[in-house]
C-alpha positions in Angstrom: 46.6 160.3 114.8 47.9 163.7 115.9 47.8 167.4 114.8 50.9 168.9 113.4 51.9 172.1 111.8 53.3 171.4 108.4 55.2 173.6 105.9 53.7 172.4 102.7 56.1 174.4 100.4 58.4 177.3 100.6 56.7 180.6 100.6 54.9 183.1 102.8 53.1 182.3 106.2 50.2 180.7 104.5 52.2 177.7 103.5 52.1 176.6 107.2 49.0 174.4 107.6 47.6 172.3 110.5 47.2 168.7 109.4 46.2 165.4 110.9 49.2 163.0 110.7 50.0 159.6 112.0 51.8 159.5 115.4 55.5 158.7 114.4 57.0 155.4 115.4 60.3 155.9 117.1 63.1 154.3 115.1 66.3 152.7 116.4 68.0 155.0 118.9 64.8 157.2 119.1 62.1 157.9 121.7 58.6 159.2 121.1 57.9 162.4 123.0 54.5 163.8 123.9 55.2 167.5 123.3 54.5 170.1 126.0 55.8 172.8 123.8 58.3 173.9 121.0 59.3 177.5 120.3 59.2 180.0 117.5 62.8 181.2 116.6 63.4 184.3 114.3 65.3 182.1 111.9 62.1 180.0 111.3 60.8 182.7 108.9 63.9 182.3 106.7 63.6 178.5 106.9 60.0 178.7 105.8 60.8 181.0 102.9 63.5 178.7 101.6 66.4 181.1 102.4 68.2 178.4 104.5 67.7 175.5 102.2 71.4 175.2 101.4 72.4 175.1 105.2 69.3 173.3 106.5 68.2 171.0 103.7 64.7 170.2 104.7 62.4 169.3 101.8 58.7 170.3 102.0 56.4 169.0 103.4 58.1 169.0 106.9 57.1 169.8 110.4 59.1 172.7 111.9 60.3 173.1 115.4 63.9 172.6 116.7 63.1 172.9 120.3 61.7 169.9 122.2 60.1 169.7 125.7 57.9 167.0 126.7 57.5 163.5 128.3 58.8 160.2 126.7 55.9 157.8 125.9 57.7 155.1 123.9 61.3 153.8 123.4 62.7 152.7 120.1 65.0 149.7 119.7 68.5 150.1 121.3 67.7 153.0 123.5 69.5 152.8 126.8 69.2 155.3 129.8 65.8 156.5 129.1 62.5 155.5 130.7 58.8 156.0 129.7 57.4 159.0 131.6 60.8 160.8 131.8 60.5 164.6 131.3 63.0 165.8 128.7 64.3 168.7 126.7 66.4 168.9 123.6 67.1 170.2 120.2 66.4 168.2 117.0 68.4 169.1 113.9 65.8 167.6 111.7 63.0 169.8 113.2 59.7 168.1 114.0 58.7 169.7 117.3 55.6 171.5 116.0 53.2 168.6 116.6 51.6 166.8 119.4 54.3 164.0 119.2 57.8 163.9 117.9 60.2 161.0 117.3 63.5 162.3 118.6 67.1 160.8 118.8 67.5 159.8 122.4 71.1 161.1 122.6 69.8 164.6 121.8 67.8 164.8 125.0 68.6 165.6 128.6 66.4 165.6 131.7 64.2 168.7 131.8 64.8 171.4 134.5 62.7 170.9 137.7 62.5 174.6 138.5 60.5 175.8 135.5 57.3 174.5 134.0 58.0 171.8 131.4 56.6 173.9 128.5 59.0 176.8 129.5 61.9 174.4 129.1 61.3 174.4 125.4 62.9 178.0 125.3 66.3 176.7 126.4 67.8 174.5 123.7 68.3 176.6 120.5 68.5 180.0 122.2 70.5 178.8 125.2 73.0 176.8 123.1 73.5 179.8 120.7 74.2 182.1 123.7 76.5 179.6 125.3 78.7 179.1 122.3 78.7 182.9 121.5 79.8 183.9 124.9 82.1 181.1 126.0 83.4 179.4 122.9 83.8 182.2 120.4 84.0 185.4 122.4 85.7 183.8 125.5 84.2 186.5 127.7 85.9 187.0 131.0 85.3 188.9 134.2 86.0 192.7 133.9 85.4 192.9 130.2 83.2 195.5 128.7 80.8 193.6 126.4 78.4 195.1 124.0 75.5 192.8 123.1 73.6 193.9 120.0 70.0 192.5 120.0 69.9 191.7 123.7 66.2 191.8 123.9 65.8 188.7 121.7 65.5 185.0 122.9 69.3 184.5 122.4 70.1 188.0 123.9 68.4 187.5 127.1 70.5 184.2 127.7 73.8 185.9 126.4 73.3 188.8 128.8 72.8 186.4 131.8 75.8 184.3 130.8 78.2 187.2 130.2 77.1 188.8 133.6 77.5 185.5 135.3 81.3 185.6 134.7 81.7 189.2 135.8 81.6 191.0 132.5 80.1 194.6 132.3 77.4 194.1 129.8 76.1 197.0 127.6 73.1 196.0 125.8 71.1 197.3 122.8 67.4 196.7 123.0 64.1 198.5 122.3 62.4 200.4 125.0 59.9 197.5 125.4 62.7 195.1 126.2 64.8 197.4 128.4 63.4 196.4 131.8 63.8 192.6 130.9 67.4 193.1 129.7 68.4 195.0 132.9 66.8 192.3 135.0 69.0 189.8 133.1 72.1 191.5 134.3 73.0 194.3 131.9 74.7 197.3 133.5 73.6 199.7 130.7 70.9 199.5 128.0 71.2 201.6 124.9 68.3 202.5 122.6 69.6 201.5 119.2 67.3 203.9 117.5 68.4 206.9 119.5 72.0 207.3 118.4 75.3 205.7 117.7 76.4 202.6 119.5 79.0 203.0 122.3 82.6 202.3 121.8 85.4 201.4 124.4 84.4 197.8 124.6 86.4 194.6 124.6 83.8 192.3 122.9 80.8 192.8 120.6 78.2 190.1 120.3 75.9 190.7 117.4 72.7 188.8 117.7 70.5 190.7 115.3 70.3 191.7 111.7 71.9 195.1 111.5 72.4 197.8 108.9 75.5 198.0 106.8 76.5 201.1 108.7 76.4 199.2 112.0 78.3 196.2 110.4 81.0 198.6 109.2 81.2 200.1 112.7 81.7 196.7 114.2 84.3 195.9 111.5 86.2 199.0 112.6 86.2 197.7 116.1 87.6 194.4 114.9 90.5 195.9 113.2 91.6 197.4 116.5 91.7 194.0 118.2 88.2 194.0 119.7 86.6 190.5 119.5 83.5 190.6 117.3 81.1 187.5 117.2 78.0 187.4 115.1 75.2 185.0 114.7 73.3 187.3 112.3 74.7 189.8 109.8 78.3 188.9 109.1 80.8 191.5 109.9 83.3 192.2 107.0 86.5 192.0 109.0 89.2 189.3 109.2 89.1 189.2 113.0 85.3 188.9 113.2 83.7 185.5 113.7 80.3 184.5 112.2 79.0 181.1 113.3 75.8 178.9 113.4 75.2 177.1 116.7 75.6 173.4 116.9 73.7 170.8 118.8 75.4 169.9 122.0 73.6 167.9 124.8 76.4 168.2 127.2 76.2 172.0 127.1 72.4 171.9 127.2 72.8 169.8 130.4 74.9 172.5 131.9 72.3 175.1 131.0 69.6 173.1 132.6 71.8 172.8 135.8 72.1 176.5 135.9 68.4 176.9 135.6 67.8 174.5 138.5 70.5 176.2 140.6 68.7 179.5 140.1 71.6 181.1 138.2 69.8 181.3 134.9 66.2 182.4 134.3 64.0 181.3 131.4 62.1 184.4 130.3 58.8 183.6 128.3 57.4 186.5 126.3 54.2 184.9 125.1 52.6 181.5 124.8 50.5 180.6 121.7 48.6 177.5 120.6 50.3 175.6 117.8 47.4 176.6 115.6 48.7 180.2 115.6 52.1 179.4 114.1 51.5 181.1 110.8 50.1 184.2 112.5 53.3 184.3 114.7 55.4 184.1 111.5 53.4 187.0 109.9 53.8 189.2 113.1 57.5 188.4 113.3 58.1 189.6 109.7 56.2 192.8 110.6 58.4 193.4 113.6 55.7 192.5 116.0 57.4 189.8 118.0 60.2 189.5 120.6 61.8 187.1 123.0 60.8 183.5 123.6 57.5 182.5 122.1 56.2 179.1 123.2 53.9 177.1 120.8 51.7 174.6 122.7 50.0 171.7 120.9 
């Protein structure tokens, strides 16, 4: 038996309960992973409340947790190229990481980075893949461009700042005062306090990574009409040229992110680490605006 965090029904944070459950058996093409950590992502609150049921159709009760970091302890039928004892990281589209063990499709996993603690690697898949696709696939950021990243202090934002700076972009980041130092360390040239005044113009690309006001969305729409690339993973921008997307699972891209971590070209910033038993409290704090960055959940 194992301990798992279970969303028993859609609702407020109290619907997250710790339960004893059978350790899952890996099916064909799956491996059983002993979890080192999963993460809390800001979208998890919307998932728990039932706001994402049309795009992420999980029926309660279910175990949340998209990010996987741990060691393989058993192989299901037909699995090739994986061994018991291997340290792995990955994203699982059916969730299930918020437990002591998770049965995971082997093809969704890649070897974990060697240069960071295994638990810290859990912060890479969802946030890293979202940032990679925003920066390189949708915005096509290039050297010399002026890039405004709205919401740069979040888990996706810190990766996006690093990836944009890595190709030589001039990064202007919006962040709160408590995240400013971290955003500058990630490679931003300028940090703007979004509560102090209007956002800067004269940019080539805008990445919107945070829920924003209608006024801010309209401002970004105005930029889009002048030919500036606007890419959003949060509040859609009402302009024909703007792109709104949901990140997809891509183990090849994840392997590239891991390689950058091991090469010292990408850092994994952890804001806090909490026991899995605190998951409902983390949800409550997030909804009150009391969380930021990468939050690890350790079983």
